C-alpha positions in Angstrom: 65.6 -0.5 -55.5 61.8 -0.8 -54.8 60.6 0.0 -51.0 57.7 -2.2 -49.6 54.6 -0.3 -49.3 53.5 1.2 -45.7 51.0 -1.4 -44.2 48.3 0.8 -43.1 46.2 -2.2 -41.8 48.7 -2.9 -39.0 47.4 -2.4 -35.4 49.9 0.2 -35.1 48.2 2.3 -37.8 44.5 2.0 -36.4 42.5 4.8 -36.0 42.4 4.1 -32.3 46.0 4.1 -32.0 46.2 7.2 -33.8 43.9 9.0 -31.6 45.7 7.6 -28.7 49.0 9.0 -29.9 47.3 12.4 -30.4 45.9 12.3 -26.8 49.3 11.8 -25.5 50.8 14.4 -27.3 48.0 16.7 -26.4 48.3 16.2 -22.7 52.2 16.0 -22.7 52.3 19.5 -24.4 50.0 21.0 -22.2 51.8 19.7 -19.4 55.2 21.0 -20.6 53.3 24.5 -21.3 52.5 24.8 -17.6 56.2 23.6 -16.7 57.5 26.2 -18.9 55.2 29.1 -17.7 56.1 28.3 -14.0 59.9 28.0 -14.9 59.6 31.5 -16.1 57.7 32.8 -13.4 59.6 31.2 -10.5 63.2 30.4 -11.8 64.4 28.8 -8.5 61.2 27.1 -6.7 57.9 27.1 -7.8 55.3 27.6 -5.2 52.4 26.4 -7.6 52.4 23.4 -9.9 49.2 23.4 -12.3 50.8 20.7 -14.4 49.6 18.5 -11.6 45.9 19.3 -12.9 47.0 18.1 -16.5 48.3 14.7 -15.1 45.0 14.1 -12.9 43.1 14.9 -16.2 45.1 12.5 -18.0 44.7 9.6 -15.8 40.8 10.5 -15.3 40.1 10.4 -19.1 42.5 7.9 -20.5 43.6 6.1 -17.5 47.2 4.4 -17.9 47.1 4.8 -21.8 47.3 8.7 -21.6 50.1 8.5 -19.0 53.1 7.9 -21.2 52.6 11.3 -22.5 52.5 12.9 -19.1 55.8 10.9 -18.1 57.5 11.9 -21.3 56.5 15.5 -20.3 57.4 15.3 -16.8 60.9 14.1 -17.5 61.6 16.6 -20.3 60.2 19.7 -18.2 62.0 18.5 -14.9 65.4 17.6 -16.8 65.3 20.2 -19.4 63.2 23.2 -18.5 63.6 23.0 -14.6 67.3 22.0 -15.2 67.1 19.2 -12.2 69.6 16.1 -12.6 68.3 13.3 -14.8 68.1 11.2 -11.9 65.8 12.8 -9.7 63.8 14.0 -12.6 62.9 10.4 -13.3 62.3 9.9 -9.7 59.8 12.9 -9.6 58.3 11.6 -12.9 57.4 8.5 -11.3 55.7 10.2 -8.4 53.7 12.2 -11.0 52.8 9.2 -12.6 51.9 7.0 -9.7 49.9 9.7 -7.6 47.0 10.2 -10.3 47.2 6.7 -11.6 46.5 5.2 -8.2 43.9 7.7 -7.5 42.0 7.1 -10.6 41.9 3.0 -10.1 40.5 3.8 -6.6 38.0 6.1 -7.9 36.9 3.7 -10.7 36.2 1.3 -8.2 33.3 3.4 -6.5 32.2 5.0 -10.0 32.9 3.2 -12.8 32.5 6.4 -15.2 34.8 8.8 -13.6 33.5 11.8 -15.6 30.3 11.6 -13.6 32.0 11.7 -10.5 31.5 15.3 -9.9 27.8 15.1 -10.5 27.0 13.9 -7.0 27.8 14.8 -3.5 29.5 11.6 -2.9 31.6 11.7 -6.0 32.6 15.3 -5.1 33.8 14.3 -1.7 35.7 11.0 -3.0 37.1 13.0 -5.5 38.5 15.4 -3.0 40.0 12.7 -0.7 41.7 11.1 -4.0 43.2 14.5 -5.0 44.6 14.5 -1.6 46.0 11.0 -2.0 47.3 12.0 -5.5 49.1 15.0 -4.3 50.6 13.2 -1.4 52.3 10.6 -3.2 53.6 12.8 -5.6 54.6 15.6 -2.4 56.5 12.3 -1.1 58.4 11.6 -4.1 59.3 15.2 -4.7 60.1 16.1 -1.1 62.6 13.4 -1.1 64.4 14.9 -4.2 64.1 18.5 -3.1 65.7 17.6 0.5 68.4 15.1 -1.2 69.2 17.0 -4.3 67.3 20.1 -5.5 67.4 22.3 -2.2 69.2 20.3 0.6 68.8 23.2 2.9 65.0 22.5 3.0 63.6 20.1 5.6 61.3 17.2 4.4 58.4 18.3 6.1 58.6 21.8 4.7 59.1 20.6 1.1 56.4 17.9 1.3 53.6 20.6 2.7 54.7 23.1 -0.1 54.6 20.4 -2.8 51.1 18.7 -1.7 49.4 22.3 -1.3 50.7 23.4 -4.7 49.5 20.1 -6.4 46.2 20.0 -4.6 45.2 23.5 -5.3 45.9 23.1 -9.1 44.0 19.7 -9.1 40.9 21.0 -7.1 40.9 24.2 -9.1 41.7 23.2 -12.8 41.0 19.3 -13.3 37.0 19.8 -13.1 37.1 22.1 -16.0 39.5 20.1 -17.8 37.3 17.2 -17.6 34.1 18.8 -18.5 35.6 20.8 -21.2 37.0 17.6 -22.7 33.5 15.6 -22.1 31.3 18.2 -23.3 33.4 19.4 -26.2 30.8 19.4 -28.8 28.2 21.3 -26.7 28.0 24.8 -26.6 29.0 26.8 -23.2 26.5 28.8 -21.6 29.1 31.1 -20.4 30.0 32.0 -24.3 26.2 32.3 -25.3 25.4 35.8 -23.9 23.1 34.9 -21.1 22.4 37.9 -19.1 22.3 36.3 -15.8 25.4 34.2 -16.6 27.3 37.6 -17.8 26.3 39.3 -14.6 27.6 36.6 -12.4 30.8 36.2 -14.3 31.7 40.2 -14.3 30.7 40.5 -10.7 33.2 37.3 -10.0 36.0 38.6 -12.1 35.6 42.3 -10.7 35.8 41.1 -7.0 38.8 38.8 -7.8 40.5 41.9 -9.4 39.9 44.2 -6.4 41.0 41.6 -3.9 44.3 40.6 -5.8 45.5 43.5 -8.0 44.5 46.6 -5.8 46.7 47.4 -2.8 44.9 47.6 0.7 45.9 49.2 3.9 43.8 46.7 5.9 44.8 43.4 4.4 43.4 40.9 6.8 40.1 42.7 7.1 39.6 43.0 3.4 41.0 39.4 2.9 38.0 37.9 4.8 35.4 40.1 3.4 36.6 39.8 -0.1 37.0 35.8 0.1 33.2 35.9 0.9 32.6 38.1 -1.9 34.3 36.0 -4.3 32.6 32.8 -3.0 29.3 34.5 -3.3 28.9 34.7 -7.1 30.7 31.3 -7.4 28.1 29.7 -5.5 25.3 31.9 -7.4 26.8 30.4 -10.8 27.0 26.8 -9.2 23.4 27.0 -8.3 22.0 28.2 -11.3 24.4 27.3 -14.5 25.8 24.0 -15.6 29.1 22.7 -14.4 31.1 23.4 -16.9 30.5 27.3 -16.8 30.8 26.9 -12.9 34.5 25.3 -12.8 35.5 27.4 -15.9 35.1 30.6 -13.7 36.7 28.7 -10.8 39.6 28.3 -13.0 39.7 32.0 -13.9 39.6 33.2 -10.1 42.6 30.8 -9.8 44.6 32.3 -12.7 43.7 36.0 -11.6 44.7 35.4 -7.9 48.0 33.5 -8.5 48.6 36.4 -11.2 47.9 39.1 -9.0 49.9 37.4 -6.0 52.9 36.8 -8.4 52.5 40.6 -9.6 53.0 41.6 -5.8 49.6 43.3 -6.0 46.7 42.8 -3.9 46.0 41.9 -0.1 48.1 38.9 0.3 51.4 40.4 -0.7 51.5 42.3 2.8 51.0 39.3 4.5 53.5 36.3 5.4 53.6 33.3 3.2 51.1 34.5 0.7 51.1 31.6 -1.6 50.3 29.4 1.1 47.4 31.6 2.3 46.3 31.9 -1.3 46.4 28.1 -1.9 44.6 27.6 1.6 41.7 30.0 0.2 41.5 28.4 -3.1 41.2 24.7 -1.7 38.3 25.8 0.5 36.8 27.9 -2.3 37.0 24.9 -4.8 35.6 22.1 -2.4 32.6 24.3 -1.6 32.0 25.1 -5.3 32.3 21.6 -6.3 29.9 20.6 -3.4 27.4 23.1 -4.2 27.5 22.5 -8.0 26.9 18.9 -7.3 24.1 19.3 -5.0 22.5 21.7 -7.3 23.1 19.3 -10.2 21.3 16.6 -8.0 18.5 18.5 -7.5 17.7 19.7 -11.0 17.8 15.9 -11.7 15.5 15.1 -9.0 13.3 18.0 -10.0 13.5 17.0 -13.9 12.6 13.3 -12.9 9.3 14.7 -10.8 8.4 16.8 -13.6 8.4 14.1 -16.2 6.8 11.8 -13.7 4.1 14.3 -12.9 3.8 14.8 -16.7 3.6 11.3 -17.1 1.3 10.5 -14.1 -1.3 13.3 -15.4 -1.2 11.5 -18.9 -1.6 8.1 -17.5 -4.5 9.7 -15.2 -6.3 11.3 -18.2 -5.9 7.7 -20.4 -6.8 5.8 -17.2 -10.1 8.2 -16.9 -11.4 7.9 -20.5 -10.5 3.9 -19.8 -12.8 4.1 -16.6 -15.6 5.9 -18.3 -15.6 4.0 -21.6 -15.5 0.7 -19.4 -18.3 2.0 -17.0 -20.4 2.8 -20.2 -19.8 -0.5 -21.4 -20.3 -2.0 -18.1 -23.7 -0.4 -17.9 -24.8 -1.4 -21.4 -23.8 -4.7 -20.5 -25.9 -4.9 -17.3 -28.7 -3.5 -19.0 -28.9 -6.2 -21.5 -27.9 -9.2 -19.3 -30.8 -11.5 -18.6 -30.0 -11.9 -14.7 -31.7 -9.4 -12.6 -28.8 -7.0 -11.0 -29.0 -4.1 -8.6 -26.4 -1.8 -7.1 -27.2 -0.1 -4.0 -25.5 2.0 -1.4 -25.2 0.1 1.6 -24.5 3.4 3.9 -27.8 4.7 2.7 -29.8 1.5 1.8 -30.7 3.2 -1.4 -31.0 1.6 -5.0 -28.7 3.5 -7.3 -29.0 1.2 -10.4 -31.3 -1.6 -11.5 -31.1 -3.4 -14.9 -34.3 -4.2 -17.0 -34.2 -7.8 -15.8 -34.5 -6.6 -12.0 -37.4 -4.5 -13.0 -39.2 -7.0 -14.8 -38.4 -9.5 -12.0 -40.0 -7.3 -9.4 -43.0 -5.9 -11.9 -41.4 -2.2 -10.7 -41.0 0.7 -13.3 -37.3 1.0 -13.7 -37.1 4.9 -12.9 -39.1 4.2 -9.5 -36.5 1.7 -8.7 -33.6 4.0 -8.8 -33.6 6.2 -5.3 -36.2 4.0 -3.8 -35.3 2.2 -0.2 -33.9 -1.1 -0.6 -36.1 -2.5 2.3 -39.2 -1.7 -0.1 -38.4 -5.3 -2.0 -38.2 -7.2 1.1 -41.5 -9.2 2.4 -40.2 -8.7 6.1 -38.2 -6.2 7.7 -36.6 -8.9 9.9 -35.3 -10.5 6.5 -33.8 -7.2 5.5 -32.0 -6.4 8.7 -30.5 -10.0 9.0 -29.1 -9.4 5.3 -27.5 -6.1 6.2 -26.2 -7.8 9.4 -24.6 -11.0 7.3 -23.1 -8.3 4.9 -21.6 -6.1 7.8 -19.9 -9.5 9.2 -19.1 -11.5 6.2 -18.7 -8.8 3.7 -20.2 -10.5 0.7 -23.1 -12.8 0.0 -23.4 -16.3 -1.9 -26.5 -18.0 -2.7 -28.4 -16.3 0.3 -31.9 -17.4 0.1 -34.4 -14.7 0.7 -38.0 -13.7 0.3 -38.9 -10.7 -1.7 -42.1 -8.8 -2.5 -43.4 -8.5 -6.0 -45.1 -5.2 -6.7 -48.5 -7.0 -6.6 -47.6 -8.3 -3.3 -47.1 -12.0 -3.8 -43.9 -13.7 -2.5 -40.8 -13.9 -4.9 -37.9 -16.4 -3.5 -34.5 -15.6 -4.8 -31.0 -16.6 -4.4 -29.0 -13.6 -3.5 -25.0 -13.1 -4.4 -23.4 -9.6 -3.4 -20.1 -8.3 -3.6 -18.9 -4.8 -2.3 -17.0 -2.6 -4.4 -16.2 1.6 -4.7 -17.7 3.8 -7.3 -16.7 7.7 -7.6 -15.0 6.7 -4.1 -18.3 5.9 -2.4 -19.0 2.0 -1.3 -21.6 0.4 -3.3 -22.8 -3.3 -3.1 -23.6 -5.3 -6.5 -26.6 -7.8 -6.1 -27.3 -10.7 -8.7 -30.6 -12.3 -8.1 -31.4 -16.0 -9.4 -35.3 -16.9 -9.0 -36.0 -19.8 -7.3 -39.7 -19.4 -6.2 -40.7 -22.6 -8.0 -38.5 -24.5 -6.4 -39.2 -23.0 -3.1 -42.9 -23.7 -3.6 -42.0 -27.3 -4.0 -39.8 -27.2 -1.0 -42.2 -25.6 1.2 -45.1 -28.1 -0.3 -42.7 -30.9 0.7 -41.9 -29.6 4.2 -45.4 -28.8 4.9 -46.2 -32.5 4.1 -43.5 -33.8 6.3 -44.1 -31.6 9.1 -48.1 -31.9 9.0 -50.1 -34.8 10.2 -52.1 -35.9 7.2 -55.1 -37.0 9.2 -55.4 -34.2 11.5 -53.6 -31.3 9.7 -51.8 -30.4 13.0 -47.9 -30.9 13.4 -46.2 -34.1 13.6 -44.6 -35.4 16.6 -41.3 -34.7 15.2 -42.0 -31.1 14.1 -43.9 -30.4 17.3 -40.7 -31.5 19.5 -38.5 -29.5 17.3 -40.5 -26.2 17.4 -41.4 -27.0 21.0 -37.7 -27.1 21.9 -37.1 -23.7 20.1 -40.1 -21.9 21.7 -38.7 -23.2 25.2 -35.4 -21.7 24.7 -36.8 -18.5 23.2 -39.1 -18.1 26.2 -36.1 -18.8 28.4 -34.0 -16.0 27.0 -36.9 -13.5 26.9 -38.2 -14.8 30.3 -41.8 -15.5 28.9 -44.4 -17.9 30.6 -45.1 -21.2 28.9 -47.8 -23.5 29.3 -47.6 -27.4 28.0 -50.7 -29.2 27.5 -51.1 -33.1 27.2 -54.5 -33.9 25.7 -55.7 -37.5 25.3 -58.9 -38.5 24.2 -60.9 -40.9 26.9 -61.9 -44.6 25.7 -60.8 -44.0 22.3 -60.0 -47.6 21.8 -63.8 -48.3 22.6 -64.7 -46.0 19.7 -62.4 -47.8 17.4 -63.8 -51.3 18.3 -67.5 -50.2 18.4 -67.6 -47.8 15.2 -64.4 -48.9 13.3 -61.5 -47.3 12.4 -62.8 -44.8 9.8 -65.0 -43.5 12.8 -62.1 -43.2 14.9 -60.2 -41.1 12.1 -63.1 -38.6 11.9 -63.3 -38.1 15.7 -59.3 -37.2 15.7 -60.1 -34.8 12.6 -62.8 -33.2 14.4 -60.9 -32.8 17.7 -58.0 -31.5 16.1 -60.0 -29.0 14.0 -61.6 -28.0 17.3 -58.3 -27.4 18.9 -57.1 -25.4 15.8 -60.0 -23.0 15.8 -59.5 -22.4 19.5 -56.0 -21.7 19.9 -54.2 -18.3 19.2 -52.0 -17.9 16.0 -48.9 -18.1 18.0 -49.8 -21.1 20.0 -48.5 -24.9 18.9 -50.6 -27.9 18.5 -49.2 -31.4 17.4 -50.2 -34.9 17.4 -47.8 -36.9 19.4 -49.2 -40.4 18.5 -52.3 -42.1 18.6 -55.0 -40.5 19.9 -52.7 -38.1 22.1 -52.3 -34.3 21.2 -50.0 -31.9 22.7 -50.3 -28.0 23.0 -48.1 -25.3 23.8 -49.5 -21.8 24.8 -47.2 -19.1 24.6 -47.2 -16.0 27.0 -49.5 -17.5 29.5 -49.7 -17.4 33.2 -51.2 -19.9 35.5 -54.9 -18.4 35.5 -55.0 -18.1 31.2 -53.4 -21.6 31.3 -56.2 -23.1 33.4 -58.8 -21.4 31.5 -57.5 -22.3 28.1 -57.1 -26.0 29.2 -60.6 -26.1 30.3 -61.9 -24.4 27.3 -60.3 -27.1 25.1 -61.8 -29.8 27.3 -65.2 -28.4 27.2 -64.8 -27.9 23.3 -64.1 -31.8 22.9 -66.9 -32.6 25.2 -69.5 -30.5 23.3 -68.6 -32.2 20.1 -71.4 -34.4 18.6 -69.7 -36.1 15.6 -72.4 -37.6 13.4 -71.8 -40.8 11.7 -73.1 -42.0 8.1 -75.7 -44.2 9.8 -77.1 -41.2 11.9 -75.3 -42.2 15.3 -73.5 -39.4 17.3 -70.3 -39.7 19.2 -69.8 -37.4 21.9 -65.9 -37.6 22.6 -64.1 -36.5 26.0 -60.5 -35.7 26.9 -58.4 -35.8 29.7 -55.7 -33.0 29.8 -52.3 -32.9 32.0 -50.6 -29.7 32.0 -47.4 -28.0 33.5 -46.8 -24.1 33.8 -43.3 -23.2 32.7 -42.2 -20.0 34.6 -39.1 -18.4 33.6 -37.7 -18.7 37.2 -38.2 -22.4 37.0 -36.9 -22.9 33.6 -33.8 -20.9 34.6 -33.2 -23.9 37.4 -32.4 -26.3 34.4 -29.2 -26.2 32.8 -30.6 -27.0 29.4 -34.4 -27.2 29.6 -36.0 -29.3 27.0 -39.4 -30.4 25.9 -38.9 -34.0 26.8 -38.7 -33.1 30.6 -41.8 -30.8 30.4 -43.5 -33.6 28.4 -42.8 -35.8 31.2 -44.2 -33.4 34.1 -47.3 -33.0 31.9 -47.8 -36.6 31.6 -47.8 -37.1 35.3 -50.5 -34.5 35.6 -52.4 -36.5 32.6 -52.0 -39.7 34.6 -53.6 -38.0 37.7 -56.3 -36.8 35.3 -57.1 -40.4 34.0 -57.0 -41.9 37.5 -59.5 -39.4 38.8 -62.1 -39.9 36.6 -61.1 -38.6 33.3 -62.7 -35.7 31.1 -60.8 -33.2 33.6 -57.7 -31.0 33.8 -55.1 -31.5 35.8 -52.1 -29.2 36.3 -48.8 -30.3 37.6 -47.2 -28.0 40.3 -44.3 -26.1 38.9 -41.5 -27.9 41.2 -42.9 -31.3 39.5 -40.8 -29.9 36.7 -37.5 -31.5 38.2 -39.4 -34.9 38.6 -37.5 -37.9 36.8 -40.4 -40.2 37.3 -42.6 -40.9 33.8 -45.3 -43.2 34.9 -47.4 -44.8 32.2 -51.0 -43.5 31.8 -54.3 -45.5 31.5 -56.5 -45.4 28.7 
């Protein structure tokens, strides 16, 4: 009879299933080992229960998949080894499974990878709370079994307290070491590598624990306080300086030595009441402090590593960036040197040129080496233009197509359209200028403006330009409180000249009179042809006496003219002048003084000059400035 071959491809024989069975066997045997040791040490009732640490370890590492091994081991240990009844053994087993399982499920909701729970302060706090929860659940089941079956003479509260303390001590002292030895099983342990500082700390810890728990003392209470501190000190030292696995391994060693010494009746606790309860409270406090210090130290080392890596990365990035900037600056300088557009870079805080390209040097006619370090003001025709440009840059921050008159090295004017943007170089502010030469276009514009603003016949200002410039002068005088005088000059009997000698002769008279006016007036004064034979003159910075004198001089100049015609005849023209003195106090009485109002007043004076014999000067009184009447004047 042949048997069917074993189907190793079945899910029941997969590698994962085999590993799961092996894990359950491992935790189950470890659980039973601790149960057997406790049964030998405490035949009646155990004050400690290290198997609780194995159950918590199994729940943390394998979840519910590793708990069947714990369940079987718990039932076997309780029923066969501890000789408890089967029903209550199963009841206690249920508590031993539910406590770790529920705690692990809660922990996974906050920290999915539970093996990392001990690496942060938050994780340690959560682990401590869940250790209490697991121990409380197990203690509830165990205390009920104790009071109803195992030791009926024990109260539920006493049994519950004893059970939760024994489970909690084992979980806090042993589970962290189990977890990290399983998690880092492939990595060498620093405790076993012969590190001198590690061995010194471990030797100190074992020595102090042995003194406290294996040597009798005459003053137990005093030595207990001092000894607990002396044990905690090297534990904290290890927690701050070394990996967590070494720290938690030494913490487990302290647990074993302290329990062994107390069980043997040695050390300071044997002379005190409730030695195991005292020991467990000490160990719980010591374990929580060590866990927190170790987690905080690990977080600190992690932060320092990140900072160190960040610093190294930043330093490398800065080097690369510095090199890139240097390369970019070299490339930019080469590019600017060869670009055909004139470009200049200045320091606005010092008004100094720090860079100019070849096109800028050629444009201004300056040697390139003389431009670097020179004052920016050197290249402007007028100081006012330079100051206005600086003011605009301070207000707006940049320039776009700003027209300005610059100075060529030989002195002639260069008209340019500037664009400027601010920047920084070596942490100093700079201003980058680009120039567009518009000299030819500007000259055509000026020629056209001259053509529009200048009367073709007389070469003085047209009426439009005279009115525009006159209003500007009037407003400026009002703000600066300067005195002005306005003169209206009208040639006498000009119609008769045209009728007698013809219009070409009349034009010659107008040109001659206008030329006499231009020659007599100061550079700042304004002269314009208002229409026909009528002229207007604005005298700036002029008081009453000077205005009278200037008007009389103009009248006399015209009166002295002898304009020869082609036929040998001579025309001797005359002019009537009406004027008004514009004082600052008088102008201030007007809400918005205008040239039209001033002309109306001067026209009244001209009217009186015409009516009183012509060829004379008449000034209107200052109060006439407010008159609204504008009578027509006679020829």
